[in-house]
C-alpha positions as CSV (number, residue, x, y, z in Angstrom):
1,M,83.5,-29.4,49.7
2,E,86.7,-31.4,50.0
3,Q,84.7,-34.6,49.9
4,Y,83.1,-33.7,46.6
5,W,86.5,-32.7,45.1
6,T,87.9,-36.1,46.1
7,I,84.9,-37.8,44.5
8,F,85.5,-35.8,41.3
9,V,89.2,-36.6,41.1
10,N,88.6,-40.3,41.8
11,G,85.9,-40.4,39.2
12,Y,88.2,-38.9,36.6
13,R,91.0,-41.2,37.6
14,N,88.9,-44.3,37.7
15,Y,87.4,-43.6,34.2
16,A,90.8,-42.9,32.8
17,N,92.0,-46.2,34.1
18,Y,88.9,-47.9,32.7
19,L,89.4,-46.4,29.3
20,W,93.1,-47.3,29.2
21,N,92.1,-50.9,30.1
22,E,89.6,-50.9,27.2
23,L,92.4,-49.9,24.9
24,V,95.1,-52.4,26.0
25,S,93.1,-55.4,27.4
26,F,91.0,-57.9,25.4
27,H,88.3,-59.4,27.6
28,P,84.6,-60.4,27.1
29,K,83.3,-57.2,28.6
30,N,85.5,-54.8,26.6
31,Y,82.9,-52.3,25.5
32,L,85.2,-50.7,22.9
33,L,85.6,-54.0,21.1
34,W,81.9,-54.7,21.2
35,L,81.2,-51.2,19.8
36,V,83.6,-51.8,16.9
37,G,82.4,-55.3,16.3
38,V,78.7,-54.4,16.2
39,S,79.4,-51.4,14.0
40,V,81.4,-53.5,11.6
41,L,78.6,-56.1,11.4
42,F,76.0,-53.5,10.4
43,F,78.3,-51.8,8.0
44,A,78.9,-55.1,6.3
45,L,75.2,-55.7,6.1
46,E,74.7,-52.3,4.6
47,M,77.4,-53.0,2.0
48,V,76.0,-56.4,1.0
49,K,72.3,-55.7,0.9
50,P,71.4,-52.0,1.3
51,W,67.8,-50.9,1.5
52,R,68.5,-47.6,-0.3
53,E,70.7,-48.9,-3.1
54,E,71.4,-45.5,-4.6
55,Q,72.8,-44.2,-1.3
56,P,76.6,-44.1,-1.1
57,R,78.1,-46.9,1.0
58,F,80.1,-44.2,2.8
59,R,77.1,-42.0,3.1
60,K,77.2,-38.2,3.8
61,D,78.8,-37.5,7.2
62,F,79.7,-41.1,7.8
63,W,83.1,-40.1,9.4
64,L,81.5,-37.4,11.5
65,D,79.1,-40.0,12.9
66,A,81.9,-42.4,13.5
67,F,83.7,-39.8,15.6
68,Y,80.4,-39.1,17.5
69,M,80.3,-42.8,18.4
70,F,83.6,-42.7,20.2
71,F,83.1,-39.2,21.6
72,N,79.8,-39.9,23.2
73,F,80.7,-43.3,24.5
74,F,84.3,-42.7,25.7
75,L,85.8,-39.2,25.3
76,F,83.0,-37.2,26.8
77,S,83.0,-39.4,29.9
78,L,86.8,-39.0,30.1
79,V,86.8,-35.2,29.8
80,V,84.2,-34.5,32.4
81,Y,81.0,-36.5,32.5
82,N,81.9,-39.5,34.6
83,A,83.6,-37.5,37.3
84,A,80.8,-34.8,37.3
85,S,78.0,-37.4,37.5
86,D,79.7,-39.1,40.5
87,V,79.6,-35.8,42.3
88,A,76.0,-35.1,41.2
89,V,74.8,-38.5,42.5
90,T,76.5,-37.9,45.8
91,L,75.0,-34.4,46.2
92,F,71.6,-35.8,45.4
93,N,71.9,-38.6,47.9
94,D,73.2,-36.1,50.5
95,F,70.2,-33.9,49.9
96,L,67.8,-36.8,50.3
97,A,69.6,-37.7,53.6
98,L,68.9,-34.2,54.9
99,I,65.2,-34.8,54.5
100,G,65.4,-38.3,56.0
101,I,65.5,-40.4,52.8
102,R,68.5,-42.8,52.9
103,N,67.3,-45.5,50.6
104,L,65.4,-45.0,47.3
105,V,64.9,-48.7,46.8
106,A,61.1,-49.4,46.6
107,L,61.4,-52.9,45.0
108,E,64.5,-54.9,45.8
109,I,65.1,-57.2,42.8
110,G,68.6,-58.4,43.9
111,S,67.1,-61.8,45.0
112,W,65.4,-62.4,41.7
113,P,66.9,-64.7,39.0
114,V,69.5,-62.8,37.0
115,W,67.5,-63.0,33.7
116,V,64.4,-61.6,35.5
117,Q,66.5,-58.8,36.9
118,L,67.9,-57.9,33.5
119,F,64.5,-58.0,31.9
120,A,62.9,-55.8,34.6
121,L,65.9,-53.4,34.3
122,F,65.6,-53.3,30.5
123,L,61.9,-52.6,30.5
124,V,62.0,-49.8,33.1
125,R,65.0,-48.2,31.4
126,D,63.5,-48.4,27.9
127,F,60.2,-46.9,29.1
128,V,62.0,-44.0,30.8
129,Q,64.0,-43.5,27.6
130,W,60.9,-43.5,25.5
131,N,59.4,-40.7,27.7
132,T,62.6,-38.8,27.7
133,H,62.8,-39.0,23.9
134,R,59.3,-37.5,23.7
135,L,60.5,-34.6,26.0
136,L,63.4,-33.9,23.6
137,H,60.9,-33.3,20.9
138,R,58.4,-31.3,22.9
139,V,60.5,-29.1,25.1
140,P,61.9,-26.3,22.9
141,F,65.2,-26.0,25.0
142,L,65.8,-29.7,24.7
143,W,64.8,-29.8,21.0
144,Q,67.7,-27.4,20.2
145,F,70.1,-30.1,21.4
146,H,68.2,-33.0,19.8
147,K,68.5,-31.3,16.4
148,V,72.0,-32.7,16.2
149,H,70.6,-36.2,15.9
150,H,68.0,-35.1,13.4
151,S,70.5,-33.3,11.2
152,V,71.3,-36.7,9.6
153,E,70.5,-36.4,5.9
154,Q,71.4,-40.0,4.8
155,M,70.6,-42.8,7.2
156,G,73.0,-45.4,8.3
157,F,74.0,-47.4,11.4
158,A,76.5,-44.8,12.7
159,A,73.7,-42.1,12.8
160,H,72.6,-43.9,15.9
161,L,75.3,-42.2,18.0
162,R,75.2,-38.8,16.5
163,Y,73.8,-36.8,19.3
164,H,74.7,-33.8,21.5
165,W,76.4,-34.6,24.8
166,M,73.5,-32.8,26.6
167,E,71.3,-35.8,25.8
168,N,73.6,-38.0,28.0
169,V,72.9,-35.6,30.8
170,V,69.2,-35.6,30.3
171,Y,68.7,-39.3,29.8
172,R,71.0,-40.3,32.8
173,A,69.4,-37.7,35.1
174,L,65.8,-38.9,34.4
175,E,66.8,-42.6,34.5
176,Y,68.5,-42.3,37.9
177,I,65.5,-42.4,40.3
178,P,63.4,-45.1,38.5
179,L,66.5,-47.4,38.3
180,A,67.5,-46.6,41.9
181,M,64.0,-47.6,43.0
182,I,64.4,-51.1,41.7
183,G,67.9,-51.6,43.2
184,F,70.0,-50.7,40.2
185,G,73.5,-52.1,40.3
186,I,73.4,-55.4,38.5
187,D,76.8,-56.8,37.6
188,D,75.5,-58.2,34.3
189,F,74.0,-54.9,33.1
190,F,76.7,-55.1,30.4
191,V,74.5,-57.4,28.3
192,V,71.6,-54.9,28.3
193,H,74.0,-52.2,27.0
194,I,75.2,-54.4,24.2
195,F,71.7,-55.5,23.2
196,T,70.4,-51.9,23.1
197,L,73.5,-50.8,21.2
198,A,72.8,-53.5,18.6
199,V,69.1,-52.6,18.2
200,G,70.0,-48.9,18.0
201,H,72.4,-49.6,15.2
202,F,69.8,-51.8,13.5
203,N,67.1,-49.0,13.7
204,H,69.3,-46.6,11.9
205,S,70.9,-49.0,9.4
206,N,70.4,-49.0,5.7
207,I,68.9,-52.5,5.6
208,R,65.5,-54.0,5.3
209,V,64.6,-57.0,7.6
210,P,61.0,-58.0,7.7
211,L,60.2,-58.6,11.4
212,G,56.6,-59.8,11.0
213,P,54.7,-59.5,14.3
214,L,57.9,-58.6,16.1
215,K,57.7,-55.1,14.5
216,Y,55.1,-54.4,17.2
217,I,57.7,-55.1,19.9
218,F,61.1,-54.0,18.5
219,N,62.0,-50.8,16.7
220,N,63.3,-51.3,13.2
221,P,64.7,-49.3,10.2
222,Q,61.3,-49.1,8.4
223,M,59.7,-47.6,11.5
224,H,62.5,-45.4,12.7
225,I,63.1,-43.8,9.3
226,W,59.8,-42.0,9.8
227,H,61.0,-40.6,13.1
228,H,63.6,-38.8,11.1
229,A,61.2,-37.6,8.4
230,K,61.7,-34.0,7.4
231,N,58.1,-33.5,6.4
232,L,56.0,-34.7,9.3
233,P,52.2,-35.5,9.1
234,S,50.1,-32.5,10.0
235,D,48.6,-34.3,13.0
236,R,52.1,-35.1,14.4
237,P,54.0,-31.8,14.6
238,H,56.3,-33.1,17.3
239,G,57.1,-36.4,15.5
240,M,56.3,-40.0,16.1
241,N,57.9,-43.4,16.7
242,Y,59.9,-42.4,19.8
243,G,61.0,-45.9,20.8
244,L,64.7,-46.5,21.2
245,T,64.8,-50.3,21.5
246,L,61.1,-51.2,21.9
247,S,58.4,-50.1,19.5
248,V,55.7,-51.4,21.8
249,W,55.4,-48.1,23.8
250,D,54.5,-46.3,20.6
251,Y,51.8,-48.7,19.7
252,L,50.5,-48.8,23.3
253,F,50.3,-45.0,23.6
254,G,49.4,-44.0,20.1
255,T,52.6,-42.5,18.9
256,A,53.4,-45.1,16.2
257,C,53.0,-44.0,12.6
258,I,54.3,-45.5,9.4
259,P,52.4,-43.7,6.5
260,S,54.2,-45.7,3.7
261,D,57.4,-47.5,2.9
262,G,59.5,-44.5,3.6
263,R,62.6,-45.7,1.9
264,D,63.4,-42.5,0.0
265,I,61.8,-39.8,2.2
266,A,63.7,-36.6,3.0
267,L,65.3,-36.6,6.4
268,G,66.0,-33.7,8.7
269,F,63.9,-30.8,10.1
270,E,62.6,-27.5,8.9
271,G,65.5,-25.0,8.5
272,D,68.2,-27.7,8.6
273,E,69.9,-26.0,5.7
274,Q,71.3,-23.5,8.1
275,F,72.4,-26.1,10.7
276,P,76.1,-26.3,11.4
277,R,78.0,-29.1,9.6
278,T,81.0,-29.4,11.8
279,F,81.3,-31.3,15.1
280,L,82.2,-28.2,17.1
281,G,79.5,-26.1,15.5
282,Q,76.9,-28.7,16.3
283,L,78.0,-28.9,20.0
284,R,77.6,-25.2,20.3
285,F,74.3,-25.0,18.6
286,G,71.9,-25.7,21.5
287,F,73.4,-22.9,23.5
288,R,72.7,-20.3,20.8
289,P,69.7,-17.9,20.8
290,R,66.4,-19.6,20.0
291,S,65.8,-17.4,17.0
292,R,68.0,-19.7,14.9
293,P,66.5,-22.9,13.3
Protein backbone atom coordinates (compact mmCIF):
# COMPACT_ATOMS: atom_id res chain seq x y z
CA MET A 1 0.00 0.00 0.00
CA GLU A 2 2.87 2.36 0.78
CA GLN A 3 4.18 1.83 -2.75
CA TYR A 4 0.90 3.03 -4.28
CA TRP A 5 0.70 6.01 -1.95
CA THR A 6 4.23 7.01 -3.03
CA ILE A 7 3.20 6.72 -6.68
CA PHE A 8 0.14 8.86 -6.01
CA VAL A 9 2.12 11.57 -4.24
CA ASN A 10 4.84 11.57 -6.90
CA GLY A 11 2.24 11.73 -9.66
CA TYR A 12 0.62 14.73 -8.01
CA ARG A 13 3.98 16.43 -7.45
CA ASN A 14 5.22 15.74 -10.97
CA TYR A 15 2.08 17.11 -12.59
CA ALA A 16 2.14 20.19 -10.38
CA ASN A 17 5.73 20.80 -11.49
CA TYR A 18 4.74 20.23 -15.12
CA LEU A 19 1.85 22.69 -14.89
CA TRP A 20 4.01 25.32 -13.21
CA ASN A 21 6.59 24.90 -15.97
CA GLU A 22 3.85 25.39 -18.58
CA LEU A 23 2.89 28.66 -16.91
CA VAL A 24 6.36 30.16 -16.57
CA SER A 25 8.40 28.59 -19.37
CA PHE A 26 8.05 29.26 -23.09
CA HIS A 27 9.25 26.28 -25.12
CA PRO A 28 8.16 24.53 -28.36
CA LYS A 29 6.22 21.81 -26.50
CA ASN A 30 4.36 24.12 -24.14
CA TYR A 31 0.87 22.62 -24.42
CA LEU A 32 -0.80 25.60 -22.75
CA LEU A 33 0.59 27.97 -25.36
CA TRP A 34 -0.48 25.66 -28.16
CA LEU A 35 -3.98 25.38 -26.70
CA VAL A 36 -4.30 29.16 -26.50
CA GLY A 37 -2.75 29.65 -29.94
CA VAL A 38 -4.97 27.13 -31.72
CA SER A 39 -8.04 28.52 -29.93
CA VAL A 40 -7.21 32.11 -30.92
CA LEU A 41 -6.73 31.00 -34.53
CA PHE A 42 -10.17 29.41 -34.79
CA PHE A 43 -11.82 32.23 -32.88
CA ALA A 44 -10.34 34.66 -35.42
CA LEU A 45 -11.63 32.55 -38.31
CA GLU A 46 -15.10 32.53 -36.74
CA MET A 47 -14.96 36.31 -36.36
CA VAL A 48 -13.82 36.96 -39.94
CA LYS A 49 -15.95 34.46 -41.88
CA PRO A 50 -18.63 32.75 -39.76
CA TRP A 51 -20.76 29.98 -41.26
CA ARG A 52 -23.77 30.98 -39.16
CA GLU A 53 -23.60 34.76 -39.58
CA GLU A 54 -26.54 35.44 -37.25
CA GLN A 55 -24.90 33.60 -34.36
CA PRO A 56 -23.26 35.94 -31.81
CA ARG A 57 -19.48 36.04 -32.06
CA PHE A 58 -19.36 35.38 -28.34
CA ARG A 59 -22.00 32.71 -28.58
CA LYS A 60 -24.09 31.36 -25.73
CA ASP A 61 -21.93 29.70 -23.03
CA PHE A 62 -18.69 30.78 -24.73
CA TRP A 63 -16.99 31.54 -21.40
CA LEU A 64 -18.28 28.34 -19.81
CA ASP A 65 -16.69 26.36 -22.65
CA ALA A 66 -13.46 28.35 -22.33
CA PHE A 67 -13.28 27.34 -18.67
CA TYR A 68 -13.97 23.71 -19.60
CA MET A 69 -10.95 23.83 -21.94
CA PHE A 70 -8.55 24.67 -19.15
CA PHE A 71 -10.28 22.51 -16.55
CA ASN A 72 -10.26 19.35 -18.66
CA PHE A 73 -6.73 19.78 -19.96
CA PHE A 74 -5.00 21.06 -16.83
CA LEU A 75 -6.95 21.57 -13.60
CA PHE A 76 -8.61 18.15 -13.46
CA SER A 77 -5.25 16.43 -13.89
CA LEU A 78 -3.77 18.61 -11.15
CA VAL A 79 -6.60 17.95 -8.70
CA VAL A 80 -6.58 14.16 -8.94
CA TYR A 81 -6.55 12.54 -12.38
CA ASN A 82 -2.84 12.33 -13.16
CA ALA A 83 -1.86 10.93 -9.75
CA ALA A 84 -4.82 8.52 -9.64
CA SER A 85 -4.15 7.26 -13.17
CA ASP A 86 -0.52 6.50 -12.29
CA VAL A 87 -1.75 4.35 -9.42
CA ALA A 88 -4.38 2.66 -11.61
CA VAL A 89 -1.80 1.75 -14.27
CA THR A 90 0.54 0.32 -11.62
CA LEU A 91 -2.27 -1.72 -10.07
CA PHE A 92 -3.26 -3.06 -13.47
CA ASN A 93 0.30 -4.03 -14.36
CA ASP A 94 0.77 -5.66 -10.95
CA PHE A 95 -2.41 -7.67 -11.54
CA LEU A 96 -1.14 -8.82 -14.94
CA ALA A 97 2.15 -9.84 -13.34
CA LEU A 98 0.25 -12.04 -10.88
CA ILE A 99 -1.14 -14.05 -13.79
CA GLY A 100 2.20 -14.18 -15.58
CA ILE A 101 1.82 -11.29 -18.04
CA ARG A 102 4.73 -8.88 -17.73
CA ASN A 103 4.75 -7.32 -21.16
CA LEU A 104 1.69 -6.23 -23.15
CA VAL A 105 3.63 -5.27 -26.26
CA ALA A 106 2.40 -7.37 -29.19
CA LEU A 107 3.91 -5.22 -31.94
CA GLU A 108 7.09 -3.34 -31.13
CA ILE A 109 7.10 -0.17 -33.25
CA GLY A 110 10.04 1.53 -31.56
CA SER A 111 12.39 0.57 -34.40
CA TRP A 112 10.14 2.04 -37.10
CA PRO A 113 10.76 5.51 -38.58
CA VAL A 114 9.30 8.18 -36.30
CA TRP A 115 6.70 9.32 -38.81
CA VAL A 116 5.46 5.72 -39.24
CA GLN A 117 5.28 5.32 -35.45
CA LEU A 118 3.25 8.50 -35.16
CA PHE A 119 0.90 7.49 -37.96
CA ALA A 120 0.32 4.02 -36.48
CA LEU A 121 -0.25 5.48 -33.03
CA PHE A 122 -2.64 8.08 -34.43
CA LEU A 123 -4.68 5.50 -36.36
CA VAL A 124 -5.00 3.07 -33.45
CA ARG A 125 -5.89 5.81 -30.99
CA ASP A 126 -8.46 7.42 -33.29
CA PHE A 127 -10.16 4.09 -34.02
CA VAL A 128 -10.37 3.30 -30.29
CA GLN A 129 -11.78 6.77 -29.67
CA TRP A 130 -14.39 6.33 -32.40
CA ASN A 131 -15.58 3.11 -30.75
CA THR A 132 -15.50 4.72 -27.31
CA HIS A 133 -17.58 7.62 -28.59
CA ARG A 134 -20.19 5.16 -29.83
CA LEU A 135 -20.31 3.62 -26.36
CA LEU A 136 -20.91 7.04 -24.81
CA HIS A 137 -24.08 7.25 -26.90
CA ARG A 138 -25.28 3.67 -26.48
CA VAL A 139 -24.59 2.88 -22.82
CA PRO A 140 -27.20 4.72 -20.71
CA PHE A 141 -24.84 5.29 -17.75
CA LEU A 142 -22.16 6.82 -20.01
CA TRP A 143 -24.71 8.86 -21.98
CA GLN A 144 -25.65 10.72 -18.79
CA PHE A 145 -22.09 12.09 -18.64
CA HIS A 146 -21.82 12.66 -22.39
CA LYS A 147 -24.89 14.89 -22.25
CA VAL A 148 -22.62 17.64 -20.96
CA HIS A 149 -20.97 17.82 -24.37
CA HIS A 150 -24.32 17.67 -26.15
CA SER A 151 -25.79 20.47 -24.05
CA VAL A 152 -24.16 22.96 -26.46
CA GLU A 153 -26.88 25.10 -28.06
CA GLN A 154 -24.72 27.27 -30.32
CA MET A 155 -21.70 25.64 -31.94
CA GLY A 156 -18.23 27.12 -31.81
CA PHE A 157 -14.62 25.93 -31.50
CA ALA A 158 -14.60 26.00 -27.68
CA ALA A 159 -17.48 23.50 -27.56
CA HIS A 160 -14.85 20.91 -28.48
CA LEU A 161 -13.65 20.73 -24.89
CA ARG A 162 -16.95 21.01 -23.04
CA TYR A 163 -17.20 17.51 -21.65
CA HIS A 164 -17.54 15.79 -18.28
CA TRP A 165 -14.34 14.68 -16.57
CA MET A 166 -15.67 11.12 -16.55
CA GLU A 167 -15.06 11.01 -20.30
CA ASN A 168 -11.33 11.41 -19.64
CA VAL A 169 -11.49 8.33 -17.43
CA VAL A 170 -13.42 6.27 -20.00
CA TYR A 171 -11.32 7.24 -23.01
CA ARG A 172 -7.95 6.79 -21.28
CA ALA A 173 -8.99 3.45 -19.73
CA LEU A 174 -10.11 1.98 -23.07
CA GLU A 175 -7.07 3.36 -24.91
CA TYR A 176 -4.52 1.93 -22.51
CA ILE A 177 -4.32 -1.70 -23.62
CA PRO A 178 -4.40 -1.11 -27.42
CA LEU A 179 -1.70 1.56 -27.17
CA ALA A 180 0.38 -0.54 -24.77
CA MET A 181 0.22 -3.41 -27.26
CA ILE A 182 2.02 -1.33 -29.90
CA GLY A 183 4.71 -0.06 -27.56
CA PHE A 184 3.17 3.27 -26.54
CA GLY A 185 5.70 5.75 -25.25
CA ILE A 186 6.87 7.82 -28.21
CA ASP A 187 8.69 11.04 -27.32
CA ASP A 188 7.10 12.92 -30.22
CA PHE A 189 3.51 11.99 -29.33
CA PHE A 190 3.09 15.71 -28.63
CA VAL A 191 2.60 16.43 -32.33
CA VAL A 192 -0.33 13.97 -32.46
CA HIS A 193 -1.98 15.74 -29.52
CA ILE A 194 -1.67 19.12 -31.23
CA PHE A 195 -2.99 17.80 -34.54
CA THR A 196 -6.04 16.20 -32.95
CA LEU A 197 -6.63 19.35 -30.86
CA ALA A 198 -6.66 21.47 -34.02
CA VAL A 199 -9.01 19.12 -35.90
CA GLY A 200 -11.31 18.94 -32.87
CA HIS A 201 -11.50 22.74 -32.74
CA PHE A 202 -12.13 22.76 -36.49
CA ASN A 203 -14.99 20.23 -36.24
CA HIS A 204 -16.85 22.38 -33.75
CA SER A 205 -16.04 25.78 -35.23
CA ASN A 206 -18.49 28.16 -36.84
CA ILE A 207 -16.76 28.15 -40.22
CA ARG A 208 -17.28 26.46 -43.56
CA VAL A 209 -14.30 24.98 -45.39
CA PRO A 210 -15.06 22.79 -48.43
CA LEU A 211 -12.76 19.78 -48.11
CA GLY A 212 -13.67 18.05 -51.35
CA PRO A 213 -12.73 14.33 -51.25
CA LEU A 214 -10.91 14.90 -47.94
CA LYS A 215 -14.29 15.04 -46.20
CA TYR A 216 -14.30 11.24 -46.42
CA ILE A 217 -11.10 11.16 -44.37
CA PHE A 218 -11.27 14.08 -41.92
CA ASN A 219 -14.10 15.18 -39.70
CA ASN A 220 -15.39 18.70 -40.41
CA PRO A 221 -17.97 21.24 -39.17
CA GLN A 222 -20.57 20.36 -41.79
CA MET A 223 -20.42 16.70 -40.76
CA HIS A 224 -20.05 17.14 -37.03
CA ILE A 225 -22.94 19.59 -36.71
CA TRP A 226 -25.23 16.62 -37.40
CA HIS A 227 -23.67 14.69 -34.55
CA HIS A 228 -25.02 17.43 -32.27
CA ALA A 229 -28.47 17.54 -33.93
CA LYS A 230 -31.32 17.68 -31.44
CA ASN A 231 -33.75 15.99 -33.81
CA LEU A 232 -32.09 12.79 -34.99
CA PRO A 233 -33.27 10.75 -37.99
CA SER A 234 -35.67 7.99 -36.94
CA ASP A 235 -33.28 5.29 -38.15
CA ARG A 236 -30.41 6.66 -36.00
CA PRO A 237 -31.76 6.97 -32.45
CA HIS A 238 -28.25 6.80 -30.95
CA GLY A 239 -26.78 9.40 -33.28
CA MET A 240 -24.27 9.39 -36.13
CA ASN A 241 -20.91 10.79 -37.20
CA TYR A 242 -18.92 9.58 -34.18
CA GLY A 243 -15.47 10.32 -35.59
CA LEU A 244 -13.26 12.58 -33.50
CA THR A 245 -10.48 13.37 -35.96
CA LEU A 246 -11.14 10.98 -38.84
CA SER A 247 -14.48 10.61 -40.60
CA VAL A 248 -13.31 7.52 -42.46
CA TRP A 249 -14.49 5.15 -39.68
CA ASP A 250 -18.05 6.47 -40.03
CA TYR A 251 -18.02 5.95 -43.78
CA LEU A 252 -16.48 2.50 -43.46
CA PHE A 253 -18.91 1.25 -40.80
CA GLY A 254 -22.10 2.98 -41.95
CA THR A 255 -22.48 5.57 -39.20
CA ALA A 256 -21.95 8.60 -41.47
CA CYS A 257 -25.04 10.73 -42.13
CA ILE A 258 -25.36 14.27 -43.50
CA PRO A 259 -29.05 14.71 -44.40
CA SER A 260 -28.70 18.32 -45.56
CA ASP A 261 -26.60 21.46 -45.12
CA GLY A 262 -27.31 21.56 -41.39
CA ARG A 263 -26.23 25.13 -40.82
CA ASP A 264 -29.24 26.19 -38.78
CA ILE A 265 -30.44 22.94 -37.21
CA ALA A 266 -31.37 22.84 -33.53
CA LEU A 267 -28.64 21.40 -31.30
CA GLY A 268 -28.91 19.45 -28.07
CA PHE A 269 -30.95 16.45 -26.98
CA GLU A 270 -34.50 15.66 -25.93
CA GLY A 271 -35.20 17.19 -22.52
CA ASP A 272 -32.17 19.49 -22.53
CA GLU A 273 -34.37 22.35 -21.33
CA GLN A 274 -34.00 20.89 -17.83
CA PHE A 275 -30.26 20.31 -18.10
CA PRO A 276 -28.10 22.27 -15.62
CA ARG A 277 -26.54 25.46 -16.99
CA THR A 278 -23.75 25.84 -14.47
CA PHE A 279 -20.37 24.13 -14.44
CA LEU A 280 -20.89 22.45 -11.06
CA GLY A 281 -24.43 21.42 -11.93
CA GLN A 282 -23.21 19.74 -15.11
CA LEU A 283 -20.42 17.92 -13.28
CA ARG A 284 -22.93 16.48 -10.81
CA PHE A 285 -25.52 15.57 -13.41
CA GLY A 286 -24.25 12.14 -14.45
CA PHE A 287 -24.39 10.91 -10.86
CA ARG A 288 -28.07 11.80 -10.44
CA PRO A 289 -30.94 9.26 -10.69
CA ARG A 290 -31.67 8.14 -14.26
CA SER A 291 -35.23 9.44 -14.12
CA ARG A 292 -33.94 12.87 -15.03
CA PRO A 293 -33.35 13.85 -18.68
